[in-house]
C-alpha atoms as an extended CHARMM CRD file, in Angstrom:
* protein
*
       258  EXT
         1         1  MET       CA             46.9610000000        3.8130000000       19.3490000000  PROA      1               0.0000000000
         2         2  ASP       CA             50.6790000000        5.2100000000       20.2900000000  PROA      2               0.0000000000
         3         3  ASP       CA             50.2080000000        8.0850000000       22.3600000000  PROA      3               0.0000000000
         4         4  THR       CA             54.3100000000        9.3690000000       21.5270000000  PROA      4               0.0000000000
         5         5  ILE       CA             54.5430000000       11.4210000000       18.5570000000  PROA      5               0.0000000000
         6         6  THR       CA             58.6120000000       11.8010000000       17.4280000000  PROA      6               0.0000000000
         7         7  LEU       CA             59.6120000000       14.9680000000       15.6160000000  PROA      7               0.0000000000
         8         8  HSD       CA             63.2450000000       16.5030000000       14.8630000000  PROA      8               0.0000000000
         9         9  ASP       CA             64.9480000000       13.7170000000       17.7920000000  PROA      9               0.0000000000
        10        10  HSD       CA             61.8950000000       14.8290000000       20.2710000000  PROA      10              0.0000000000
        11        11  ASN       CA             59.4440000000       12.6510000000       22.1070000000  PROA      11              0.0000000000
        12        12  TYR       CA             56.1030000000       14.4320000000       22.7170000000  PROA      12              0.0000000000
        13        13  SER       CA             52.9420000000       12.6840000000       24.6840000000  PROA      13              0.0000000000
        14        14  ALA       CA             49.9700000000       13.5720000000       22.2290000000  PROA      14              0.0000000000
        15        15  GLY       CA             47.8830000000       10.8840000000       24.9330000000  PROA      15              0.0000000000
        16        16  ARG       CA             48.0950000000       13.8510000000       27.4670000000  PROA      16              0.0000000000
        17        17  PHE       CA             46.8980000000       16.4260000000       25.0410000000  PROA      17              0.0000000000
        18        18  ARG       CA             43.7840000000       14.0780000000       23.9590000000  PROA      18              0.0000000000
        19        19  GLU       CA             43.1300000000       13.3210000000       27.3280000000  PROA      19              0.0000000000
        20        20  GLN       CA             43.0410000000       17.5410000000       27.5690000000  PROA      20              0.0000000000
        21        21  LEU       CA             41.2780000000       17.7280000000       24.3800000000  PROA      21              0.0000000000
        22        22  ASP       CA             38.5570000000       15.1280000000       25.6470000000  PROA      22              0.0000000000
        23        23  GLN       CA             37.8650000000       17.0120000000       28.4860000000  PROA      23              0.0000000000
        24        24  ILE       CA             36.3950000000       19.6540000000       25.9690000000  PROA      24              0.0000000000
        25        25  SER       CA             34.7170000000       17.2590000000       23.7200000000  PROA      25              0.0000000000
        26        26  LEU       CA             36.9110000000       17.6830000000       20.5540000000  PROA      26              0.0000000000
        27        27  SER       CA             38.7730000000       15.0690000000       18.4390000000  PROA      27              0.0000000000
        28        28  LEU       CA             42.1520000000       15.9810000000       16.3010000000  PROA      28              0.0000000000
        29        29  SER       CA             43.1160000000       13.5760000000       13.7530000000  PROA      29              0.0000000000
        30        30  ASP       CA             47.2000000000       12.8420000000       14.2070000000  PROA      30              0.0000000000
        31        31  ASP       CA             48.0260000000       14.9830000000       11.0050000000  PROA      31              0.0000000000
        32        32  GLN       CA             46.2560000000       18.0970000000       13.1690000000  PROA      32              0.0000000000
        33        33  ILE       CA             48.3900000000       16.6220000000       16.5480000000  PROA      33              0.0000000000
        34        34  LYS       CA             51.8720000000       16.8890000000       14.6130000000  PROA      34              0.0000000000
        35        35  LYS       CA             50.9600000000       20.5500000000       13.9010000000  PROA      35              0.0000000000
        36        36  PHE       CA             50.5720000000       21.1110000000       17.1800000000  PROA      36              0.0000000000
        37        37  ILE       CA             53.6980000000       19.6990000000       18.5240000000  PROA      37              0.0000000000
        38        38  LEU       CA             55.5310000000       21.4630000000       15.5240000000  PROA      38              0.0000000000
        39        39  THR       CA             53.9030000000       24.5150000000       16.5480000000  PROA      39              0.0000000000
        40        40  TYR       CA             55.2030000000       24.1880000000       20.2360000000  PROA      40              0.0000000000
        41        41  GLU       CA             58.8360000000       23.0230000000       18.1410000000  PROA      41              0.0000000000
        42        42  MET       CA             59.1830000000       26.7870000000       16.5000000000  PROA      42              0.0000000000
        43        43  LEU       CA             57.4730000000       28.6520000000       19.0250000000  PROA      43              0.0000000000
        44        44  VAL       CA             59.8920000000       27.3460000000       21.9660000000  PROA      44              0.0000000000
        45        45  GLU       CA             62.8230000000       28.1410000000       18.6060000000  PROA      45              0.0000000000
        46        46  THR       CA             61.7430000000       31.4290000000       18.1150000000  PROA      46              0.0000000000
        47        47  ASN       CA             61.2030000000       32.3620000000       21.4820000000  PROA      47              0.0000000000
        48        48  LYS       CA             65.0780000000       32.0920000000       22.4340000000  PROA      48              0.0000000000
        49        49  VAL       CA             65.4930000000       35.0850000000       19.8000000000  PROA      49              0.0000000000
        50        50  MET       CA             62.3610000000       37.1570000000       20.6200000000  PROA      50              0.0000000000
        51        51  ASN       CA             60.1280000000       37.2500000000       23.6330000000  PROA      51              0.0000000000
        52        52  LEU       CA             56.8400000000       35.6170000000       22.6540000000  PROA      52              0.0000000000
        53        53  THR       CA             55.8890000000       33.3040000000       25.9200000000  PROA      53              0.0000000000
        54        54  ALA       CA             57.0090000000       32.9870000000       28.8750000000  PROA      54              0.0000000000
        55        55  ILE       CA             55.2130000000       29.6100000000       28.9470000000  PROA      55              0.0000000000
        56        56  THR       CA             57.8110000000       26.9390000000       27.7320000000  PROA      56              0.0000000000
        57        57  GLU       CA             57.2630000000       23.7470000000       29.1290000000  PROA      57              0.0000000000
        58        58  TYR       CA             55.4450000000       21.3310000000       26.9180000000  PROA      58              0.0000000000
        59        59  ASP       CA             52.5130000000       20.2840000000       28.9370000000  PROA      59              0.0000000000
        60        60  GLU       CA             52.4490000000       23.9550000000       30.0120000000  PROA      60              0.0000000000
        61        61  VAL       CA             51.9970000000       25.0440000000       26.8910000000  PROA      61              0.0000000000
        62        62  ILE       CA             50.0610000000       22.2590000000       26.1530000000  PROA      62              0.0000000000
        63        63  THR       CA             47.7000000000       23.4820000000       28.4710000000  PROA      63              0.0000000000
        64        64  LYS       CA             47.7240000000       27.1320000000       29.0800000000  PROA      64              0.0000000000
        65        65  HSD       CA             48.0660000000       27.6200000000       24.9470000000  PROA      65              0.0000000000
        66        66  PHE       CA             46.7500000000       24.9550000000       23.1850000000  PROA      66              0.0000000000
        67        67  ILE       CA             43.5580000000       23.8640000000       25.3080000000  PROA      67              0.0000000000
        68        68  ASP       CA             42.8410000000       27.0630000000       26.4250000000  PROA      68              0.0000000000
        69        69  SER       CA             42.9360000000       28.4630000000       23.2100000000  PROA      69              0.0000000000
        70        70  LEU       CA             40.4030000000       25.4980000000       22.0610000000  PROA      70              0.0000000000
        71        71  SER       CA             38.3190000000       26.1370000000       25.2990000000  PROA      71              0.0000000000
        72        72  LEU       CA             35.6840000000       28.3720000000       23.0430000000  PROA      72              0.0000000000
        73        73  VAL       CA             34.2580000000       25.3110000000       22.0760000000  PROA      73              0.0000000000
        74        74  ARG       CA             32.7750000000       25.4200000000       25.2460000000  PROA      74              0.0000000000
        75        75  LEU       CA             30.1150000000       28.4650000000       23.7780000000  PROA      75              0.0000000000
        76        76  LYS       CA             27.7720000000       26.1380000000       22.3880000000  PROA      76              0.0000000000
        77        77  ASN       CA             26.3250000000       28.3090000000       20.0100000000  PROA      77              0.0000000000
        78        78  ILE       CA             30.0560000000       29.1710000000       18.6000000000  PROA      78              0.0000000000
        79        79  ARG       CA             30.6070000000       25.2980000000       19.0110000000  PROA      79              0.0000000000
        80        80  LYS       CA             27.7050000000       24.7520000000       16.4090000000  PROA      80              0.0000000000
        81        81  LYS       CA             29.1230000000       28.0090000000       13.8950000000  PROA      81              0.0000000000
        82        82  LEU       CA             32.7300000000       26.4650000000       14.0380000000  PROA      82              0.0000000000
        83        83  PHE       CA             31.5200000000       23.2340000000       13.2340000000  PROA      83              0.0000000000
        84        84  SER       CA             28.2480000000       23.3890000000       10.8550000000  PROA      84              0.0000000000
        85        85  GLU       CA             28.3320000000       27.3910000000        9.3820000000  PROA      85              0.0000000000
        86        86  SER       CA             29.8860000000       27.1600000000        5.6160000000  PROA      86              0.0000000000
        87        87  ASP       CA             32.1410000000       30.3380000000        4.7700000000  PROA      87              0.0000000000
        88        88  LEU       CA             32.4350000000       31.4740000000        8.5180000000  PROA      88              0.0000000000
        89        89  LYS       CA             34.8890000000       34.2820000000        9.1890000000  PROA      89              0.0000000000
        90        90  VAL       CA             36.8650000000       34.5260000000       12.7160000000  PROA      90              0.0000000000
        91        91  ILE       CA             39.5420000000       37.5970000000       13.5000000000  PROA      91              0.0000000000
        92        92  ASP       CA             41.8860000000       37.0630000000       16.3070000000  PROA      92              0.0000000000
        93        93  MET       CA             42.7520000000       40.4890000000       17.8860000000  PROA      93              0.0000000000
        94        94  GLY       CA             46.1680000000       41.0610000000       19.2500000000  PROA      94              0.0000000000
        95        95  THR       CA             47.0370000000       37.8130000000       18.5360000000  PROA      95              0.0000000000
        96        96  GLY       CA             50.5130000000       37.7420000000       19.2480000000  PROA      96              0.0000000000
        97        97  ALA       CA             52.3680000000       34.5020000000       19.3620000000  PROA      97              0.0000000000
        98        98  GLY       CA             49.2840000000       32.9480000000       17.6310000000  PROA      98              0.0000000000
        99        99  PHE       CA             47.1390000000       32.3920000000       20.3770000000  PROA      99              0.0000000000
       100       100  PRO       CA             43.7220000000       31.6910000000       20.7240000000  PROA      100             0.0000000000
       101       101  GLY       CA             44.2200000000       32.1540000000       16.5700000000  PROA      101             0.0000000000
       102       102  ILE       CA             46.7690000000       29.1200000000       15.7790000000  PROA      102             0.0000000000
       103       103  PRO       CA             45.1750000000       26.3260000000       17.6010000000  PROA      103             0.0000000000
       104       104  LEU       CA             42.1710000000       27.6940000000       16.3590000000  PROA      104             0.0000000000
       105       105  VAL       CA             42.6690000000       27.6730000000       12.6880000000  PROA      105             0.0000000000
       106       106  ILE       CA             44.5510000000       24.0810000000       12.8870000000  PROA      106             0.0000000000
       107       107  ALA       CA             41.7160000000       22.4770000000       14.4640000000  PROA      107             0.0000000000
       108       108  PHE       CA             38.9840000000       24.3580000000       12.3770000000  PROA      108             0.0000000000
       109       109  PRO       CA             40.4690000000       23.8070000000        8.9310000000  PROA      109             0.0000000000
       110       110  ASN       CA             37.4230000000       24.9600000000        6.4830000000  PROA      110             0.0000000000
       111       111  VAL       CA             37.0120000000       28.4560000000        8.6760000000  PROA      111             0.0000000000
       112       112  ARG       CA             38.8100000000       31.3720000000        7.3980000000  PROA      112             0.0000000000
       113       113  PHE       CA             41.2190000000       33.1260000000        9.8610000000  PROA      113             0.0000000000
       114       114  VAL       CA             42.7900000000       36.5230000000        9.7750000000  PROA      114             0.0000000000
       115       115  LEU       CA             45.3170000000       36.9390000000       12.8610000000  PROA      115             0.0000000000
       116       116  ALA       CA             46.1260000000       40.7660000000       13.4030000000  PROA      116             0.0000000000
       117       117  ASP       CA             49.1690000000       42.0470000000       15.6530000000  PROA      117             0.0000000000
       118       118  SER       CA             50.5540000000       45.6190000000       15.8780000000  PROA      118             0.0000000000
       119       119  LEU       CA             54.3690000000       43.8990000000       15.7790000000  PROA      119             0.0000000000
       120       120  MET       CA             55.5990000000       43.0780000000       12.7410000000  PROA      120             0.0000000000
       121       121  LYS       CA             58.4770000000       41.1600000000       13.7780000000  PROA      121             0.0000000000
       122       122  ARG       CA             55.2990000000       38.7790000000       15.0590000000  PROA      122             0.0000000000
       123       123  VAL       CA             53.2860000000       38.8590000000       12.1720000000  PROA      123             0.0000000000
       124       124  ARG       CA             56.4210000000       37.6520000000       10.1600000000  PROA      124             0.0000000000
       125       125  TYR       CA             56.8030000000       34.8110000000       12.9650000000  PROA      125             0.0000000000
       126       126  LEU       CA             53.1820000000       33.6940000000       12.2310000000  PROA      126             0.0000000000
       127       127  ASN       CA             53.6520000000       33.5380000000        8.6270000000  PROA      127             0.0000000000
       128       128  THR       CA             57.0270000000       31.3430000000        8.6950000000  PROA      128             0.0000000000
       129       129  LEU       CA             55.1380000000       29.8150000000       10.9520000000  PROA      129             0.0000000000
       130       130  ILE       CA             51.5270000000       29.2060000000        8.5020000000  PROA      130             0.0000000000
       131       131  GLU       CA             54.1550000000       28.2910000000        6.0070000000  PROA      131             0.0000000000
       132       132  LYS       CA             56.3690000000       25.6230000000        7.9620000000  PROA      132             0.0000000000
       133       133  LEU       CA             52.4200000000       24.3060000000        8.7970000000  PROA      133             0.0000000000
       134       134  ASN       CA             50.7210000000       24.4480000000        5.1790000000  PROA      134             0.0000000000
       135       135  LEU       CA             47.9160000000       26.2300000000        6.4160000000  PROA      135             0.0000000000
       136       136  THR       CA             45.6210000000       27.7730000000        3.7900000000  PROA      136             0.0000000000
       137       137  ASN       CA             42.9360000000       28.8470000000        5.7950000000  PROA      137             0.0000000000
       138       138  VAL       CA             44.3070000000       31.6450000000        7.4270000000  PROA      138             0.0000000000
       139       139  THR       CA             46.1500000000       35.2460000000        6.8330000000  PROA      139             0.0000000000
       140       140  ALA       CA             48.1590000000       37.2290000000        9.3760000000  PROA      140             0.0000000000
       141       141  ILE       CA             47.7690000000       41.0710000000        9.0510000000  PROA      141             0.0000000000
       142       142  GLN       CA             49.8600000000       43.5920000000       11.1390000000  PROA      142             0.0000000000
       143       143  GLY       CA             48.0970000000       47.1660000000       12.3980000000  PROA      143             0.0000000000
       144       144  ARG       CA             46.5890000000       48.9540000000       15.6950000000  PROA      144             0.0000000000
       145       145  ALA       CA             43.0540000000       47.4290000000       16.1490000000  PROA      145             0.0000000000
       146       146  GLU       CA             41.5330000000       51.1090000000       16.1120000000  PROA      146             0.0000000000
       147       147  ASP       CA             43.0320000000       51.5940000000       12.3990000000  PROA      147             0.0000000000
       148       148  ILE       CA             42.2100000000       48.1670000000       11.5280000000  PROA      148             0.0000000000
       149       149  GLY       CA             38.3880000000       48.5490000000       12.7700000000  PROA      149             0.0000000000
       150       150  ARG       CA             37.9220000000       51.7060000000       10.5930000000  PROA      150             0.0000000000
       151       151  ASN       CA             39.2420000000       49.9800000000        7.3700000000  PROA      151             0.0000000000
       152       152  THR       CA             36.0130000000       49.2060000000        5.4460000000  PROA      152             0.0000000000
       153       153  ALA       CA             37.9510000000       45.7360000000        3.9530000000  PROA      153             0.0000000000
       154       154  TYR       CA             36.9430000000       44.5610000000        7.8890000000  PROA      154             0.0000000000
       155       155  ARG       CA             34.9360000000       46.2450000000        9.4520000000  PROA      155             0.0000000000
       156       156  GLU       CA             31.7260000000       44.4790000000       10.1860000000  PROA      156             0.0000000000
       157       157  GLN       CA             33.0090000000       41.5530000000        7.9110000000  PROA      157             0.0000000000
       158       158  TYR       CA             33.4270000000       38.6880000000       10.7250000000  PROA      158             0.0000000000
       159       159  ASP       CA             31.0210000000       36.4320000000       12.2320000000  PROA      159             0.0000000000
       160       160  ILE       CA             33.0770000000       35.6950000000       15.7500000000  PROA      160             0.0000000000
       161       161  ALA       CA             36.2290000000       38.4780000000       16.9600000000  PROA      161             0.0000000000
       162       162  VAL       CA             38.0980000000       37.0300000000       19.1930000000  PROA      162             0.0000000000
       163       163  SER       CA             41.1040000000       38.0750000000       22.4170000000  PROA      163             0.0000000000
       164       164  ARG       CA             43.2160000000       36.7060000000       24.6950000000  PROA      164             0.0000000000
       165       165  ALA       CA             44.6980000000       38.8050000000       27.3910000000  PROA      165             0.0000000000
       166       166  VAL       CA             45.4590000000       41.7800000000       25.3130000000  PROA      166             0.0000000000
       167       167  ALA       CA             42.9990000000       44.6490000000       27.2530000000  PROA      167             0.0000000000
       168       168  SER       CA             40.8930000000       45.3670000000       30.1180000000  PROA      168             0.0000000000
       169       169  LEU       CA             37.0080000000       44.4480000000       28.4370000000  PROA      169             0.0000000000
       170       170  SER       CA             36.1060000000       47.9530000000       27.7360000000  PROA      170             0.0000000000
       171       171  PRO       CA             38.7050000000       49.1650000000       25.4190000000  PROA      171             0.0000000000
       172       172  LEU       CA             38.8020000000       45.3700000000       23.9650000000  PROA      172             0.0000000000
       173       173  CYS       CA             34.9940000000       45.7100000000       22.8150000000  PROA      173             0.0000000000
       174       174  GLU       CA             36.1890000000       48.5730000000       21.5120000000  PROA      174             0.0000000000
       175       175  TYR       CA             38.9350000000       46.8260000000       19.2380000000  PROA      175             0.0000000000
       176       176  CYS       CA             36.6920000000       44.0930000000       18.6010000000  PROA      176             0.0000000000
       177       177  LEU       CA             33.2960000000       44.5050000000       18.5190000000  PROA      177             0.0000000000
       178       178  PRO       CA             33.8730000000       47.3420000000       15.2520000000  PROA      178             0.0000000000
       179       179  LEU       CA             34.8670000000       44.1280000000       13.3720000000  PROA      179             0.0000000000
       180       180  VAL       CA             31.7910000000       41.4730000000       14.5900000000  PROA      180             0.0000000000
       181       181  LYS       CA             29.1820000000       41.2640000000       11.6620000000  PROA      181             0.0000000000
       182       182  ILE       CA             25.9140000000       41.9230000000       13.5440000000  PROA      182             0.0000000000
       183       183  GLY       CA             24.1140000000       38.6320000000       14.7390000000  PROA      183             0.0000000000
       184       184  GLY       CA             27.9950000000       37.9460000000       15.2700000000  PROA      184             0.0000000000
       185       185  ASP       CA             29.8310000000       37.3040000000       18.0430000000  PROA      185             0.0000000000
       186       186  PHE       CA             33.0510000000       38.3620000000       20.5380000000  PROA      186             0.0000000000
       187       187  ILE       CA             34.5160000000       36.5040000000       22.3280000000  PROA      187             0.0000000000
       188       188  ALA       CA             36.6890000000       37.4630000000       25.0440000000  PROA      188             0.0000000000
       189       189  TYR       CA             39.3770000000       35.0280000000       26.7120000000  PROA      189             0.0000000000
       190       190  LYS       CA             39.5590000000       35.9350000000       30.5310000000  PROA      190             0.0000000000
       191       191  SER       CA             40.5630000000       34.9630000000       34.1640000000  PROA      191             0.0000000000
       192       192  ASN       CA             39.1720000000       35.3590000000       36.9190000000  PROA      192             0.0000000000
       193       193  LYS       CA             37.9450000000       39.5130000000       37.4760000000  PROA      193             0.0000000000
       194       194  ALA       CA             35.5180000000       38.8260000000       34.5710000000  PROA      194             0.0000000000
       195       195  GLU       CA             32.8600000000       40.1770000000       36.8180000000  PROA      195             0.0000000000
       196       196  GLU       CA             34.3460000000       43.4150000000       37.7520000000  PROA      196             0.0000000000
       197       197  GLU       CA             35.4580000000       44.1590000000       34.1930000000  PROA      197             0.0000000000
       198       198  ILE       CA             31.9930000000       43.2070000000       32.9720000000  PROA      198             0.0000000000
       199       199  GLU       CA             30.3340000000       45.4680000000       35.3090000000  PROA      199             0.0000000000
       200       200  GLU       CA             32.7560000000       48.1330000000       34.0420000000  PROA      200             0.0000000000
       201       201  ALA       CA             32.3510000000       47.5610000000       30.5610000000  PROA      201             0.0000000000
       202       202  LYS       CA             28.2880000000       47.6750000000       30.7070000000  PROA      202             0.0000000000
       203       203  LYS       CA             28.2260000000       50.5600000000       29.1520000000  PROA      203             0.0000000000
       204       204  ALA       CA             30.8060000000       50.4540000000       26.5340000000  PROA      204             0.0000000000
       205       205  ILE       CA             29.2540000000       47.2550000000       25.0420000000  PROA      205             0.0000000000
       206       206  ASN       CA             25.9350000000       48.9170000000       24.4290000000  PROA      206             0.0000000000
       207       207  THR       CA             27.4170000000       52.1320000000       22.7640000000  PROA      207             0.0000000000
       208       208  LEU       CA             29.7020000000       49.6300000000       20.5710000000  PROA      208             0.0000000000
       209       209  GLY       CA             26.2330000000       47.8680000000       19.7440000000  PROA      209             0.0000000000
       210       210  GLY       CA             26.8690000000       44.4620000000       22.0340000000  PROA      210             0.0000000000
       211       211  LYS       CA             25.0120000000       43.0190000000       24.3610000000  PROA      211             0.0000000000
       212       212  ILE       CA             26.3230000000       39.8470000000       26.6490000000  PROA      212             0.0000000000
       213       213  VAL       CA             24.8490000000       36.5030000000       25.9650000000  PROA      213             0.0000000000
       214       214  THR       CA             27.0330000000       34.4580000000       28.3940000000  PROA      214             0.0000000000
       215       215  ALA       CA             29.8980000000       34.3600000000       30.4010000000  PROA      215             0.0000000000
       216       216  ASP       CA             31.0700000000       30.8000000000       31.0660000000  PROA      216             0.0000000000
       217       217  LYS       CA             33.1910000000       30.3510000000       34.3470000000  PROA      217             0.0000000000
       218       218  PHE       CA             35.3950000000       27.2320000000       34.1490000000  PROA      218             0.0000000000
       219       219  LEU       CA             38.7190000000       25.8540000000       36.1030000000  PROA      219             0.0000000000
       220       220  MET       CA             41.3630000000       24.6440000000       33.9310000000  PROA      220             0.0000000000
       221       221  THR       CA             43.9550000000       22.1320000000       35.1190000000  PROA      221             0.0000000000
       222       222  ASP       CA             47.6160000000       22.1640000000       34.6830000000  PROA      222             0.0000000000
       223       223  HSD       CA             48.4790000000       19.2470000000       33.7930000000  PROA      223             0.0000000000
       224       224  SER       CA             52.5800000000       20.3980000000       34.7680000000  PROA      224             0.0000000000
       225       225  SER       CA             51.1100000000       21.5480000000       37.7910000000  PROA      225             0.0000000000
       226       226  ASP       CA             47.9330000000       20.1230000000       38.9380000000  PROA      226             0.0000000000
       227       227  ASP       CA             47.4390000000       23.6860000000       40.0950000000  PROA      227             0.0000000000
       228       228  THR       CA             43.9980000000       24.8480000000       39.0880000000  PROA      228             0.0000000000
       229       229  MET       CA             42.8000000000       28.3780000000       36.7690000000  PROA      229             0.0000000000
       230       230  GLU       CA             39.5770000000       29.8710000000       36.7670000000  PROA      230             0.0000000000
       231       231  ARG       CA             39.0600000000       31.1760000000       33.1020000000  PROA      231             0.0000000000
       232       232  THR       CA             36.1700000000       32.8540000000       31.7910000000  PROA      232             0.0000000000
       233       233  LEU       CA             34.5900000000       33.3380000000       28.2050000000  PROA      233             0.0000000000
       234       234  ILE       CA             32.4800000000       35.9420000000       27.9050000000  PROA      234             0.0000000000
       235       235  ASP       CA             30.3770000000       36.0980000000       24.7130000000  PROA      235             0.0000000000
       236       236  ILE       CA             28.6680000000       39.2720000000       23.7230000000  PROA      236             0.0000000000
       237       237  ARG       CA             26.5450000000       39.4000000000       20.5330000000  PROA      237             0.0000000000
       238       238  LYS       CA             26.2710000000       42.4680000000       18.5680000000  PROA      238             0.0000000000
       239       239  ILE       CA             22.9110000000       43.1590000000       18.0610000000  PROA      239             0.0000000000
       240       240  LYS       CA             23.0680000000       46.8930000000       16.2750000000  PROA      240             0.0000000000
       241       241  HSD       CA             25.9260000000       48.6940000000       14.1640000000  PROA      241             0.0000000000
       242       242  THR       CA             28.6730000000       50.1680000000       15.6610000000  PROA      242             0.0000000000
       243       243  PRO       CA             28.7440000000       54.0700000000       15.6840000000  PROA      243             0.0000000000
       244       244  ALA       CA             31.0280000000       55.8060000000       12.6820000000  PROA      244             0.0000000000
       245       245  ALA       CA             33.1410000000       57.3690000000       16.3310000000  PROA      245             0.0000000000
       246       246  TYR       CA             34.6520000000       54.3560000000       17.0890000000  PROA      246             0.0000000000
       247       247  PRO       CA             37.1930000000       52.7630000000       17.5340000000  PROA      247             0.0000000000
       248       248  ARG       CA             38.4260000000       55.9220000000       18.5520000000  PROA      248             0.0000000000
       249       249  LYS       CA             42.1960000000       56.8270000000       17.1290000000  PROA      249             0.0000000000
       250       250  ALA       CA             45.1870000000       55.3000000000       18.6830000000  PROA      250             0.0000000000
       251       251  GLY       CA             45.8430000000       54.9180000000       22.3220000000  PROA      251             0.0000000000
       252       252  THR       CA             42.5230000000       56.4810000000       23.0020000000  PROA      252             0.0000000000
       253       253  PRO       CA             40.0820000000       53.3310000000       24.2400000000  PROA      253             0.0000000000
       254       254  THR       CA             42.5520000000       52.5850000000       26.7490000000  PROA      254             0.0000000000
       255       255  LYS       CA             43.6120000000       55.8360000000       28.4040000000  PROA      255             0.0000000000
       256       256  LYS       CA             39.8810000000       56.6430000000       28.0030000000  PROA      256             0.0000000000
       257       257  PRO       CA             37.8450000000       53.6460000000       28.2800000000  PROA      257             0.0000000000
       258       258  LEU       CA             34.1980000000       54.4520000000       27.3010000000  PROA      258             0.0000000000
């Protein structure tokens, strides 16, 4: 298989991307790989006029944005849901430039996604990207997490909520657990301080109706520098309804964590 894809007069190595996908036991079609490369091109182009990411080198984006986002499939129960359950609904809270949401949208076209962000300019960027990639299984919405979590159109409507690099775990649970159905999961993407954050968030998790299922710690190699990064996926199961008082008003979860 040719490991080079040419788009807009630029050559990209699909081979290195596929090698990293193999490490998380995920296979993508040529069309899906091209959509990832188009995502990279648009990310870098838009980043010239809008602050979306500090990471712009191709290999670094592949590892730190794409593979990191897709590492969700390391969690066996989540992987099973993504591959086998019908009518699965996933929300990415505080998606920013579309991570982890967009990689998951491309990889799982049969799952329905909502990408939520507080800034309209980022939502406009995501809508342009969604249209350019012809993604039909996703909607991007603008709003603060505290307001979305109290809206009955979104509250306790999702099988899975995900969030990456948004806040410490306690306020993050207040943003995300209200969106998850009972029996569903909230997955927090974290780095090497996960144990400390878990300890600090135990009260919040219990108060909001959650229970920690697992904290999957793993090393990820940055193939642009050969450095390794410690990552943790925290799986919190929703076991009871979130009390109506949560999430609290905008700004409170961060200023006064539970």
